[in-house]
Residue frames as qw, qx, qy, qz and C-alpha x, y, z in Angstrom:
[[0.015, 0.868, 0.235, -0.438, -26.88, -18.87, -0.11],
 [0.612, 0.666, 0.180, 0.387, -26.14, -16.92, -3.27],
 [0.470, -0.584, 0.063, 0.658, -22.97, -14.84, -3.17],
 [0.450, 0.887, 0.100, 0.020, -22.32, -11.82, -5.39],
 [0.713, -0.169, 0.201, 0.650, -18.82, -11.66, -6.84],
 [0.200, 0.972, 0.066, -0.102, -17.63, -8.15, -7.74],
 [0.746, -0.075, 0.227, 0.622, -14.48, -7.50, -9.79],
 [0.233, 0.971, 0.039, -0.040, -12.78, -4.28, -10.87],
 [0.812, -0.008, 0.131, 0.569, -9.36, -3.58, -12.41],
 [0.012, -0.851, 0.233, 0.471, -6.87, -0.82, -13.01],
 [0.785, 0.199, 0.468, 0.353, -5.45, -1.16, -16.51],
 [0.096, 0.720, -0.325, -0.606, -3.22, 0.67, -18.95],
 [0.812, 0.360, 0.456, 0.056, -3.90, -0.66, -22.45],
 [0.269, -0.423, 0.493, 0.711, -1.15, -0.26, -25.02],
 [0.294, 0.151, -0.582, -0.743, -3.08, -1.61, -28.03],
 [0.596, -0.178, -0.702, -0.348, -5.11, -4.64, -26.98],
 [0.609, -0.529, 0.215, -0.551, -7.20, -5.19, -23.87],
 [0.017, 0.277, -0.940, 0.197, -6.00, -7.97, -21.56],
 [0.699, -0.197, -0.487, -0.486, -8.36, -10.92, -21.18],
 [0.267, -0.312, 0.743, -0.528, -9.51, -12.51, -17.93],
 [0.645, -0.152, -0.681, -0.311, -11.04, -15.97, -17.42],
 [0.376, -0.427, 0.469, -0.675, -12.80, -16.38, -14.06],
 [0.631, -0.073, -0.767, -0.090, -13.20, -19.69, -12.21],
 [0.583, -0.502, 0.372, -0.520, -14.78, -20.80, -8.93],
 [0.699, -0.225, 0.678, 0.038, -12.84, -23.99, -8.24],
 [0.340, -0.021, 0.772, 0.537, -13.25, -25.84, -11.57],
 [0.304, 0.727, 0.611, -0.075, -16.48, -24.05, -12.51],
 [0.325, 0.172, 0.292, 0.883, -16.02, -21.58, -15.37],
 [0.032, 0.661, 0.475, -0.581, -17.75, -18.28, -14.51],
 [0.411, 0.885, 0.169, -0.136, -16.96, -15.93, -17.40],
 [0.642, 0.019, 0.243, 0.727, -14.39, -14.60, -19.84],
 [0.074, 0.954, 0.235, -0.170, -14.01, -10.82, -20.16],
 [0.546, 0.456, -0.020, 0.703, -11.84, -8.21, -21.82],
 [0.414, -0.602, -0.356, 0.583, -10.57, -5.84, -19.14],
 [0.257, 0.890, 0.223, 0.304, -11.37, -2.22, -20.08],
 [0.465, 0.296, -0.259, 0.793, -8.80, 0.49, -19.61],
 [0.393, -0.875, -0.250, -0.129, -9.07, 2.42, -16.36],
 [0.542, 0.279, -0.288, 0.738, -6.36, 4.85, -15.35],
 [0.416, -0.861, -0.292, 0.023, -6.64, 6.43, -11.91],
 [0.083, 0.890, -0.313, 0.319, -4.41, 9.20, -10.57],
 [0.666, -0.575, 0.459, -0.125, -3.32, 6.90, -7.76],
 [0.927, 0.196, 0.270, 0.170, -2.40, 4.21, -10.31],
 [0.547, 0.743, -0.071, 0.380, -0.27, 6.74, -12.23],
 [0.267, -0.858, 0.353, -0.260, 1.34, 8.08, -9.06],
 [0.821, -0.362, 0.440, 0.034, 2.57, 4.60, -8.20],
 [0.813, 0.484, 0.129, 0.297, 3.93, 4.20, -11.73],
 [0.215, 0.884, -0.204, 0.362, 5.90, 7.40, -11.25],
 [0.501, -0.723, 0.431, -0.200, 7.25, 6.34, -7.85],
 [0.911, -0.128, 0.388, 0.062, 8.18, 2.80, -8.87],
 [0.645, 0.050, 0.472, 0.599, 9.82, 3.43, -12.23],
 [0.086, 0.709, 0.026, -0.700, 10.24, 6.93, -13.61],
 [0.004, 0.282, -0.696, -0.661, 11.22, 5.77, -17.10],
 [0.039, 0.362, 0.916, 0.166, 8.15, 3.53, -17.42],
 [0.059, 0.720, 0.502, -0.476, 5.95, 6.33, -16.10],
 [0.031, 0.570, -0.262, -0.778, 7.37, 8.77, -18.66],
 [0.036, 0.051, -0.831, -0.553, 6.71, 6.40, -21.57],
 [0.003, -0.509, -0.859, 0.052, 3.21, 5.51, -20.33],
 [0.021, 0.714, 0.320, -0.623, 2.32, 9.14, -19.67],
 [0.041, 0.405, -0.462, -0.788, 3.54, 10.20, -23.12],
 [0.041, -0.186, -0.906, -0.377, 1.39, 7.47, -24.71],
 [0.006, -0.635, -0.703, 0.320, -1.63, 8.65, -22.69],
 [0.039, 0.673, 0.039, -0.737, -1.16, 12.26, -23.75],
 [0.020, 0.255, -0.665, -0.702, -0.51, 11.43, -27.40],
 [0.156, -0.280, -0.889, -0.327, -3.68, 9.32, -27.56],
 [0.325, -0.329, 0.029, -0.886, -5.72, 11.78, -25.46],
 [0.553, -0.301, -0.777, 0.012, -6.66, 9.14, -22.91],
 [0.421, -0.724, -0.016, -0.546, -8.45, 10.07, -19.70],
 [0.380, 0.089, -0.753, 0.529, -6.86, 9.77, -16.28],
 [0.484, -0.651, -0.487, -0.324, -9.58, 9.44, -13.66],
 [0.269, -0.704, 0.338, -0.564, -9.65, 11.18, -10.30],
 [0.151, 0.311, -0.893, 0.287, -8.21, 9.07, -7.50],
 [0.394, 0.066, 0.723, -0.563, -11.61, 8.34, -5.95],
 [0.669, 0.276, -0.303, -0.620, -13.19, 7.18, -9.21],
 [0.687, -0.117, 0.703, -0.145, -14.21, 3.56, -9.56],
 [0.049, 0.260, -0.783, -0.563, -13.53, 1.36, -12.61],
 [0.704, -0.002, -0.429, -0.566, -16.05, -0.70, -14.56],
 [0.431, -0.268, 0.771, -0.385, -17.36, -3.35, -12.19],
 [0.531, 0.059, -0.755, -0.380, -18.29, -6.91, -13.17],
 [0.570, -0.228, 0.499, -0.611, -21.00, -8.69, -11.15],
 [0.517, 0.075, -0.818, -0.241, -21.62, -12.44, -10.94],
 [0.710, -0.350, 0.269, -0.549, -24.12, -14.33, -8.82],
 [0.355, 0.276, -0.892, 0.045, -22.70, -17.63, -7.57],
 [0.786, -0.343, -0.025, -0.514, -25.17, -20.11, -6.10],
 [0.668, -0.471, 0.554, -0.156, -24.56, -23.16, -3.95],
 [0.942, 0.309, 0.128, 0.024, -24.04, -25.35, -7.02],
 [0.639, 0.603, -0.220, 0.425, -20.69, -23.66, -7.66],
 [0.178, -0.742, 0.424, -0.487, -19.76, -22.85, -4.05],
 [0.798, -0.109, -0.567, 0.170, -17.96, -25.32, -1.81],
 [0.609, -0.767, -0.134, 0.151, -16.88, -25.04, 1.82],
 [0.468, -0.532, 0.339, 0.619, -13.35, -24.48, 0.54],
 [0.586, 0.754, 0.295, 0.036, -13.11, -22.48, -2.66],
 [0.475, -0.260, 0.315, 0.779, -10.32, -21.34, -4.95],
 [0.381, 0.865, 0.244, -0.217, -11.29, -18.25, -6.87],
 [0.588, -0.170, 0.437, 0.660, -9.01, -17.99, -9.90],
 [0.392, 0.867, 0.085, -0.296, -8.66, -15.22, -12.47],
 [0.731, 0.017, 0.413, 0.543, -6.48, -16.22, -15.41],
 [0.133, 0.869, -0.061, -0.472, -4.94, -13.20, -17.15],
 [0.736, 0.288, 0.390, 0.472, -3.84, -13.32, -20.79],
 [0.024, 0.968, -0.029, -0.249, -1.69, -10.29, -21.50],
 [0.734, -0.039, 0.383, 0.560, 0.80, -10.40, -24.36],
 [0.320, 0.887, 0.257, 0.214, 0.32, -6.87, -25.67],
 [0.450, -0.708, 0.163, 0.519, 3.60, -4.97, -26.06],
 [0.493, 0.843, -0.163, -0.138, 5.92, -3.36, -28.61],
 [0.699, -0.428, 0.509, 0.262, 8.70, -5.93, -28.26],
 [0.720, 0.691, -0.051, 0.026, 11.15, -5.75, -31.19],
 [0.621, 0.556, -0.406, 0.375, 14.74, -6.92, -31.63],
 [0.615, -0.113, -0.583, 0.519, 15.18, -7.66, -27.96],
 [0.059, 0.023, -0.294, 0.954, 13.77, -4.34, -26.73],
 [0.208, -0.648, -0.703, -0.206, 10.41, -3.41, -25.23],
 [0.116, 0.141, -0.232, 0.955, 9.37, 0.07, -24.12],
 [0.510, -0.090, 0.128, -0.846, 5.59, -0.19, -23.80],
 [0.244, -0.128, -0.959, -0.070, 3.25, -2.94, -22.65],
 [0.539, -0.526, -0.318, -0.576, -0.24, -3.36, -21.24],
 [0.100, 0.195, -0.754, 0.620, -0.46, -3.32, -17.44],
 [0.604, -0.453, -0.516, -0.406, -3.15, -4.89, -15.23],
 [0.038, 0.205, -0.691, 0.692, -3.93, -4.54, -11.55],
 [0.398, -0.496, -0.762, -0.123, -6.67, -6.23, -9.53],
 [0.042, -0.365, 0.218, -0.904, -8.27, -3.31, -7.70],
 [0.603, -0.184, 0.296, -0.717, -11.60, -4.67, -6.38],
 [0.476, -0.026, -0.864, -0.163, -12.64, -8.18, -5.40],
 [0.440, -0.180, 0.485, -0.734, -15.67, -8.66, -3.18],
 [0.388, -0.176, -0.876, -0.225, -17.76, -11.73, -2.41],
 [0.259, -0.093, 0.400, -0.874, -20.89, -10.60, -0.59],
 [0.167, 0.340, 0.915, -0.141, -23.98, -12.56, 0.48],
 [0.024, -0.402, -0.538, -0.740, -26.86, -11.44, -1.73],
 [0.345, -0.740, -0.577, 0.001, -29.28, -10.91, 1.22],
 [0.404, -0.509, -0.137, 0.747, -26.88, -8.25, 2.54],
 [0.121, 0.024, 0.398, 0.909, -27.10, -6.38, -0.77],
 [0.213, -0.548, -0.682, -0.435, -30.88, -6.75, -0.90],
 [0.402, -0.688, -0.483, 0.363, -31.15, -5.36, 2.60],
 [0.288, -0.346, 0.075, 0.890, -29.10, -2.33, 1.63],
 [0.007, 0.223, 0.574, 0.788, -31.15, -1.71, -1.52],
 [0.293, -0.646, -0.683, -0.175, -34.39, -1.76, 0.50],
 [0.361, -0.512, -0.352, 0.696, -33.12, 0.96, 2.84],
 [0.192, 0.954, 0.230, -0.032, -34.30, 4.54, 2.26],
 [0.639, 0.524, -0.100, 0.554, -31.50, 6.46, 0.58],
 [0.129, -0.829, 0.200, -0.507, -31.32, 9.05, 3.37],
 [0.754, -0.567, 0.296, -0.148, -30.42, 6.33, 5.89],
 [0.933, 0.296, -0.125, 0.163, -27.87, 4.54, 3.71],
 [0.276, 0.730, -0.471, 0.411, -24.79, 6.45, 4.93],
 [0.419, -0.480, 0.631, -0.443, -25.24, 4.78, 8.36],
 [0.891, 0.151, -0.295, -0.310, -24.82, 1.16, 7.28],
 [0.068, 0.562, -0.794, 0.220, -22.09, -0.21, 9.54],
 [0.610, -0.133, 0.666, -0.408, -24.38, -2.72, 11.29],
 [0.863, 0.402, 0.065, -0.298, -25.46, -4.19, 7.98],
 [0.656, 0.627, -0.415, 0.065, -21.91, -4.71, 6.74],
 [0.072, 0.491, -0.792, 0.356, -20.50, -6.50, 9.77],
 [0.875, -0.279, -0.298, -0.259, -21.14, -9.78, 11.55],
 [0.857, -0.437, -0.096, 0.256, -19.51, -10.58, 14.92],
 [0.242, -0.865, 0.231, 0.375, -17.22, -7.56, 14.47],
 [0.520, -0.118, 0.646, 0.546, -15.94, -9.04, 11.20],
 [0.311, 0.513, -0.130, -0.789, -16.53, -6.88, 8.11],
 [0.723, 0.389, 0.571, -0.013, -18.64, -8.37, 5.33],
 [0.503, 0.863, 0.018, 0.051, -17.58, -5.68, 2.89],
 [0.574, -0.598, 0.427, 0.363, -13.91, -6.64, 2.62],
 [0.536, 0.727, -0.348, -0.250, -11.75, -6.03, -0.43],
 [0.926, -0.187, 0.322, 0.067, -10.45, -9.56, -0.92],
 [0.648, 0.693, -0.195, 0.248, -7.92, -8.37, -3.47],
 [0.171, -0.797, 0.490, -0.308, -5.81, -7.71, -0.36],
 [0.708, -0.326, 0.610, -0.138, -5.65, -11.47, 0.27],
 [0.871, 0.469, 0.133, -0.067, -4.94, -12.53, -3.31],
 [0.499, -0.478, 0.531, 0.490, -1.70, -13.71, -4.93],
 [0.658, 0.694, -0.114, -0.269, -0.58, -13.38, -8.54],
 [0.677, -0.286, 0.590, 0.335, 1.67, -15.96, -10.21],
 [0.395, 0.702, -0.296, -0.513, 3.14, -15.09, -13.60],
 [0.896, 0.375, -0.195, -0.141, 4.23, -17.33, -16.48],
 [0.429, 0.526, -0.655, 0.332, 7.68, -17.72, -14.90],
 [0.716, -0.403, -0.566, 0.066, 6.02, -19.12, -11.75],
 [0.259, 0.132, -0.396, 0.871, 7.00, -16.05, -9.73],
 [0.299, -0.686, -0.663, -0.027, 4.44, -15.32, -7.01],
 [0.108, 0.219, -0.190, 0.951, 3.56, -11.83, -5.78],
 [0.048, 0.520, 0.690, -0.500, 0.99, -10.55, -3.36],
 [0.250, 0.575, 0.595, 0.503, -1.73, -8.89, -5.45],
 [0.164, -0.877, -0.332, 0.306, -2.30, -5.80, -3.28],
 [0.097, 0.924, -0.163, -0.333, -1.28, -2.84, -5.45],
 [0.526, -0.269, 0.678, 0.437, 0.67, -5.25, -7.67],
 [0.546, 0.684, -0.087, -0.475, 0.78, -4.29, -11.35],
 [0.688, -0.099, 0.659, 0.287, 1.60, -6.98, -13.89],
 [0.369, 0.621, -0.375, -0.582, 2.74, -6.64, -17.49],
 [0.075, 0.240, -0.953, -0.167, 2.61, -10.41, -17.91],
 [0.732, -0.201, -0.465, -0.457, 0.10, -13.21, -18.25],
 [0.145, 0.182, -0.846, 0.480, -0.59, -15.28, -15.17],
 [0.498, -0.478, -0.686, -0.232, -3.18, -16.08, -12.52],
 [0.282, -0.443, 0.376, -0.763, -4.72, -14.32, -9.54],
 [0.575, -0.202, -0.793, -0.007, -5.60, -16.84, -6.83],
 [0.357, -0.424, 0.350, -0.755, -7.76, -16.32, -3.75],
 [0.408, -0.121, -0.901, 0.085, -8.32, -19.22, -1.34],
 [0.438, -0.355, 0.110, -0.818, -11.56, -18.99, 0.65],
 [0.196, -0.160, -0.949, 0.188, -13.43, -20.98, 3.27],
 [0.383, -0.582, -0.468, -0.543, -17.08, -20.84, 4.27],
 [0.239, -0.130, -0.651, 0.708, -17.91, -19.24, 7.61],
 [0.150, 0.513, 0.561, -0.633, -21.46, -18.45, 8.76],
 [0.497, 0.700, 0.513, -0.005, -22.96, -18.28, 5.25],
 [0.284, 0.934, -0.186, -0.110, -20.19, -16.12, 3.87],
 [0.898, 0.215, -0.092, 0.372, -16.62, -16.64, 2.68],
 [0.310, -0.912, 0.245, 0.115, -13.44, -15.47, 4.37],
 [0.442, 0.688, -0.576, 0.016, -9.80, -15.74, 3.27],
 [0.971, -0.232, -0.014, 0.050, -8.24, -19.11, 4.01],
 [0.235, 0.820, -0.464, 0.240, -4.82, -17.93, 5.09],
 [0.956, -0.228, -0.160, 0.093, -2.56, -20.76, 6.24],
 [0.706, 0.034, -0.159, 0.690, 0.67, -18.78, 6.61],
 [0.266, -0.755, -0.233, 0.552, 1.72, -15.57, 8.33],
 [0.332, -0.060, 0.412, 0.847, 3.21, -14.24, 5.09],
 [0.008, -0.560, -0.632, -0.536, -0.23, -13.52, 3.70],
 [0.340, -0.826, -0.429, 0.135, -1.43, -11.82, 6.88],
 [0.449, -0.517, 0.057, 0.727, 1.72, -9.72, 7.12],
 [0.238, 0.155, 0.508, 0.813, 1.47, -8.65, 3.51],
 [0.116, -0.714, -0.615, -0.312, -2.17, -7.74, 3.99],
 [0.390, -0.800, -0.288, 0.354, -1.43, -5.55, 7.00],
 [0.421, -0.441, 0.215, 0.763, 1.47, -3.79, 5.35],
 [0.203, -0.011, 0.588, 0.783, 0.24, -3.31, 1.81],
 [0.153, 0.729, 0.667, -0.037, -3.44, -2.34, 1.98],
 [0.353, 0.331, 0.220, 0.847, -3.46, 0.79, -0.16],
 [0.027, 0.184, 0.280, -0.942, -4.53, 4.32, 0.80],
 [0.421, -0.112, -0.464, -0.771, -7.48, 3.96, -1.58],
 [0.540, -0.295, -0.785, -0.068, -8.84, 1.03, 0.45],
 [0.321, -0.331, -0.592, 0.661, -8.54, 2.87, 3.77],
 [0.048, 0.223, 0.088, -0.970, -9.73, 6.32, 2.79],
 [0.438, 0.108, -0.364, -0.815, -12.40, 5.43, 0.25],
 [0.026, -0.080, -0.995, 0.059, -13.79, 2.22, 1.69],
 [0.260, 0.483, 0.635, -0.544, -17.14, 3.70, 2.69],
 [0.365, 0.555, -0.191, -0.723, -17.50, 5.61, -0.58],
 [0.263, 0.258, -0.844, -0.390, -16.77, 2.48, -2.63],
 [0.157, 0.197, 0.924, -0.289, -19.16, 0.47, -0.51],
 [0.412, 0.581, 0.378, -0.591, -22.07, 2.64, -1.59],
 [0.330, 0.555, -0.483, -0.592, -20.78, 2.83, -5.16],
 [0.050, 0.136, -0.976, -0.165, -20.59, -0.97, -5.47],
 [0.223, 0.374, 0.844, -0.314, -24.09, -1.54, -4.12],
 [0.384, 0.641, 0.111, -0.655, -25.61, 1.23, -6.24],
 [0.272, 0.459, -0.681, -0.502, -23.95, -0.23, -9.33],
 [0.075, 0.056, 0.996, -0.014, -25.26, -3.66, -8.44],
 [0.364, 0.525, 0.563, -0.524, -28.78, -2.25, -8.26],
 [0.400, 0.622, -0.279, -0.613, -28.33, -0.86, -11.79],
 [0.107, 0.282, -0.920, -0.250, -27.00, -4.26, -12.90],
 [0.228, 0.249, 0.905, -0.259, -30.05, -6.02, -11.46],
 [0.394, 0.620, 0.332, -0.592, -32.43, -3.59, -13.19],
 [0.145, 0.444, -0.606, -0.644, -30.98, -4.22, -16.64]]
């Protein structure tokens, strides 16, 4: 069964867009330049985590008249249809990030490009087709379509993803912002014609429960409709 992979990123671009190479196991899917997308929530977390970094980033944004999007805005989404030729019962979804854009000079660095994996969905295509066929006035009531055996189909799998940087330091990817190159890794297994996280340790589950962001909880339904509407536009191109 064909699965639709959906990706979206938060990103602050200093001068050069970061590059992402996407793999399903050893199958090369695509190579993209990640566009800049600055949400209010993204900036708020900058401010809370490191005030000095936030001040420098915010000054750069203002000086270059960049747009900060409202917290419920959605970034550019990338869609890929993966068929059974590239899907296995156990699958590693890898996103290699190349990010070496900064103002490093004489041992000092004050600005760099930042990347955050915001959206990652892998949804059976028949589910999307079923949604698209629904009359628009009935679309808000879609819970039965997006669940199977009380398990949600529309799950932001970024919450189950790890990021390992060039120094081999691993971090859970939920709300994790990197200024480095590295790799996002999501391990999946097939279950009833869809894919679910293959979590073999309690660390991943604990991190997921603790770190799912306010955006994911509050805006899940809004993003669900946004993603499927954008996919319909993608299909019509």
